[in-house]
Rosetta silent file (secondary structure, phi, psi, omega in degrees, C-alpha in Angstrom):
SEQUENCE: MFRPAIVVGSGAALGALARLGATALFDAPWALLGINVLGCLLMGALRPGLFWGKGVLGGFTSFSAFCLVLVQASPLFSACYLAATLIGCLGAWLLGDAWAQTRRSQPC
SCORE:     score description
SCORE:     0.000 S_00000001
   1 L     0.000  -43.452 -179.197  -16.615   20.950   -5.471 S_00000001
   2 L   -92.598   -4.711 -174.864  -17.055   17.153   -5.634 S_00000001
   3 H   -56.282  -48.680  179.043  -13.345   16.366   -5.666 S_00000001
   4 H   -59.013  -38.298  179.527  -12.975   15.622   -1.915 S_00000001
   5 H   -65.630  -38.333  178.471  -15.988   13.292   -2.053 S_00000001
   6 H   -68.049  -41.617  179.664  -14.525   11.442   -5.035 S_00000001
   7 H   -62.884  -49.419 -178.973  -11.128   11.160   -3.329 S_00000001
   8 H   -67.015  -43.790 -179.777  -12.620    9.844   -0.056 S_00000001
   9 H   -62.022  -40.380  177.310  -15.124    7.591   -1.833 S_00000001
  10 H   -63.601  -44.307  177.807  -12.431    6.020   -3.995 S_00000001
  11 H   -64.673  -40.762 -179.906  -10.271    5.342   -0.968 S_00000001
  12 H   -63.366  -36.623  177.354  -13.231    3.958    1.001 S_00000001
  13 H   -63.147  -43.039  177.509  -13.992    1.501   -1.799 S_00000001
  14 H   -65.595  -41.754  178.887  -10.410    0.211   -1.657 S_00000001
  15 H   -63.922  -40.853  178.564  -10.499    0.020    2.125 S_00000001
  16 H   -64.990  -38.084  176.286  -13.792   -1.893    2.090 S_00000001
  17 H   -64.550  -40.059  177.808  -12.333   -4.388   -0.392 S_00000001
  18 H   -64.611  -40.226  177.882   -9.306   -4.853    1.859 S_00000001
  19 H   -64.952  -40.942  177.534  -11.619   -5.418    4.846 S_00000001
  20 H   -60.008  -43.898  177.944  -13.621   -7.959    2.850 S_00000001
  21 H   -63.118  -42.493 -179.599  -10.426   -9.822    1.999 S_00000001
  22 H   -66.607  -39.703 -179.807   -9.232   -9.791    5.606 S_00000001
  23 H   -72.216  -23.320  176.047  -12.564  -11.045    6.954 S_00000001
  24 H   -73.967  -28.034 -178.877  -12.538  -13.847    4.376 S_00000001
  25 H   -84.148  -30.520 -173.918   -9.139  -15.009    5.683 S_00000001
  26 L  -124.204  156.919 -179.990   -9.852  -14.831    9.415 S_00000001
  27 L   -70.834  135.346  170.952  -12.801  -15.679   11.656 S_00000001
  28 L   -78.733  149.062    4.799  -15.170  -12.895   12.580 S_00000001
  29 L   -90.598    0.657 -177.089  -15.380  -11.109   14.997 S_00000001
  30 H   -67.378  -32.628  175.762  -11.638  -11.413   15.675 S_00000001
  31 H   -61.557  -42.394  179.863  -10.816  -10.281   12.157 S_00000001
  32 H   -63.719  -41.012  177.857  -12.838   -7.128   12.761 S_00000001
  33 H   -61.740  -45.589  178.049  -11.019   -6.456   16.025 S_00000001
  34 H   -62.839  -40.704  178.562   -7.647   -6.838   14.276 S_00000001
  35 H   -61.886  -47.584 -177.853   -8.770   -4.637   11.393 S_00000001
  36 H   -66.879  -38.355  177.733   -9.944   -1.863   13.705 S_00000001
  37 H   -66.499  -45.160  178.357   -6.780   -2.013   15.843 S_00000001
  38 H   -61.378  -42.383  177.988   -4.547   -1.977   12.739 S_00000001
  39 H   -60.385  -41.374  178.180   -6.530    0.950   11.304 S_00000001
  40 H   -66.766  -40.201  177.335   -6.064    2.925   14.523 S_00000001
  41 H   -59.850  -46.655 -178.583   -2.338    2.144   14.588 S_00000001
  42 H   -67.586  -36.593  176.608   -1.933    3.368   11.017 S_00000001
  43 H   -62.507  -43.661  179.679   -4.016    6.501   11.675 S_00000001
  44 H   -68.908  -38.504 -175.659   -1.823    7.402   14.644 S_00000001
  45 H   -77.913  -38.522 -171.173    1.440    6.579   12.903 S_00000001
  46 H  -101.357  -21.746 -175.106    0.809    8.050    9.482 S_00000001
  47 L    45.642   56.544 -173.240   -1.672   10.879   10.048 S_00000001
  48 L   -71.089  161.035  179.569   -2.969   10.280    6.533 S_00000001
  49 L   -85.092 -155.692 -174.793   -4.939   12.754    4.459 S_00000001
  50 H   -58.924  -52.464 -174.294   -8.294   12.415    2.763 S_00000001
  51 H   -65.146  -53.840 -175.320   -7.581    9.469    0.461 S_00000001
  52 H   -78.734  -33.829 -177.080   -5.587    7.269    2.852 S_00000001
  53 H   -82.407  -78.536 -179.314   -7.174    8.418    6.126 S_00000001
  54 H   -64.851  -31.569 -178.570  -10.867    9.086    5.747 S_00000001
  55 H   -79.332  -82.270 -172.980  -10.965    7.059    2.552 S_00000001
  56 H   -61.970  -53.987 -177.452   -8.922    3.864    2.717 S_00000001
  57 H   -70.290  -31.481  174.785   -8.612    3.516    6.501 S_00000001
  58 H   -65.947  -38.298  176.491  -12.166    4.741    7.018 S_00000001
  59 H   -76.236  -28.681 -179.379  -13.416    2.094    4.609 S_00000001
  60 H   -72.143  -46.605  178.770  -11.086   -0.546    6.050 S_00000001
  61 L   -79.843  164.028 -175.848  -12.224   -0.127    9.654 S_00000001
  62 L  -148.702  107.403  175.835  -15.849   -0.666   10.565 S_00000001
  63 H   -77.572  -36.336 -178.016  -17.792    0.852   13.415 S_00000001
  64 H   -66.073  -41.112  178.056  -21.114   -0.493   12.171 S_00000001
  65 H   -67.848  -35.782  175.992  -19.896   -4.101   12.102 S_00000001
  66 H   -59.211  -45.913  179.193  -18.397   -3.594   15.565 S_00000001
  67 H   -64.236  -38.822  178.431  -21.818   -2.473   16.852 S_00000001
  68 H   -62.135  -42.372  177.097  -23.498   -5.445   15.188 S_00000001
  69 H   -58.550  -42.721 -177.143  -21.133   -7.836   16.984 S_00000001
  70 H   -64.575  -40.913 -176.131  -22.028   -6.179   20.294 S_00000001
  71 H   -81.843  -19.656 -178.207  -25.803   -6.485   19.905 S_00000001
  72 H   -94.093  -15.684 -176.057  -25.776  -10.042   18.538 S_00000001
  73 L   -93.251  171.311  176.307  -23.431  -11.631   21.101 S_00000001
  74 L   -66.248  158.109  179.764  -24.006  -12.634   24.704 S_00000001
  75 H   -57.883  -40.496 -179.746  -23.649   -9.875   27.312 S_00000001
  76 H   -65.608  -47.289  178.773  -20.379  -11.319   28.633 S_00000001
  77 H   -62.183  -42.591  179.875  -18.818  -11.647   25.192 S_00000001
  78 H   -59.771  -42.778  179.580  -20.047   -8.160   24.250 S_00000001
  79 H   -64.247  -44.249  179.124  -18.471   -6.643   27.360 S_00000001
  80 H   -65.694  -41.169 -179.445  -15.149   -8.386   26.715 S_00000001
  81 H   -66.950  -40.177  176.921  -15.205   -7.473   23.015 S_00000001
  82 H   -61.714  -47.247  179.591  -16.030   -3.847   23.811 S_00000001
  83 H   -62.735  -43.684  179.624  -13.158   -3.663   26.313 S_00000001
  84 H   -62.789  -39.498 -179.879  -10.732   -5.342   23.895 S_00000001
  85 H   -68.265  -46.945 -179.182  -11.732   -2.943   21.115 S_00000001
  86 H   -63.224  -49.092 -179.212  -11.468    0.191   23.241 S_00000001
  87 H   -66.211  -44.873 -178.906   -8.166   -0.778   24.825 S_00000001
  88 H   -64.039  -46.983 -176.972   -6.745   -2.177   21.590 S_00000001
  89 H   -70.177  -44.778  178.263   -7.759    0.726   19.355 S_00000001
  90 H   -65.570  -43.169  177.682   -6.792    3.492   21.763 S_00000001
  91 H   -62.151  -40.841  179.545   -3.548    1.753   22.627 S_00000001
  92 H   -65.321  -41.969  179.207   -2.749    1.201   18.947 S_00000001
  93 H   -64.243  -43.913  179.151   -3.403    4.848   18.088 S_00000001
  94 H   -62.904  -41.033  176.731   -1.224    6.013   20.973 S_00000001
  95 H   -62.434  -45.583  177.971    1.533    3.611   19.923 S_00000001
  96 H   -62.563  -41.463  178.398    1.313    4.817   16.329 S_00000001
  97 H   -63.428  -42.915  177.988    1.362    8.444   17.442 S_00000001
  98 H   -63.719  -40.587  177.770    4.438    7.841   19.611 S_00000001
  99 H   -62.424  -42.545  179.448    6.134    6.080   16.707 S_00000001
 100 H   -64.026  -40.999  179.607    5.329    8.997   14.394 S_00000001
 101 H   -67.794  -35.582  176.148    6.728   11.521   16.859 S_00000001
 102 H   -63.752  -43.885  179.455    9.900    9.475   17.261 S_00000001
 103 H   -64.865  -38.129 -178.910   10.382    9.401   13.485 S_00000001
 104 H   -69.689  -31.745 -176.547    9.795   13.162   13.222 S_00000001
 105 H   -83.571  -12.550  179.570   12.297   13.985   15.962 S_00000001
 106 L   -80.310  134.465  177.772   15.128   11.920   14.469 S_00000001
 107 L   -69.252  148.042 -179.380   17.541   13.874   12.240 S_00000001
 108 L   -72.965    0.000    0.000   17.726   12.763    8.616 S_00000001
């Protein structure tokens, strides 16, 4: 009964640690934008299950921090950051999905 929650929670803890490490290496909010775009690319390319998808990648990416950036920045920066995130994340997912379909259609 609790197994899916433990699987997702364990993955989310690892993903959050990875996000913490990435944000320590790069300046926010650009680190967050890169993290969210990379997470979308991996979701589209790998179609991961509970542990890697909802868990690790869910913990790695951050919608709440994205929203915080939007409300704390100037209106112009917020608009540009919102556009970059939407275009980057959707484009990355579509690219990952196309890559996954290409790999599936190639004979072994």
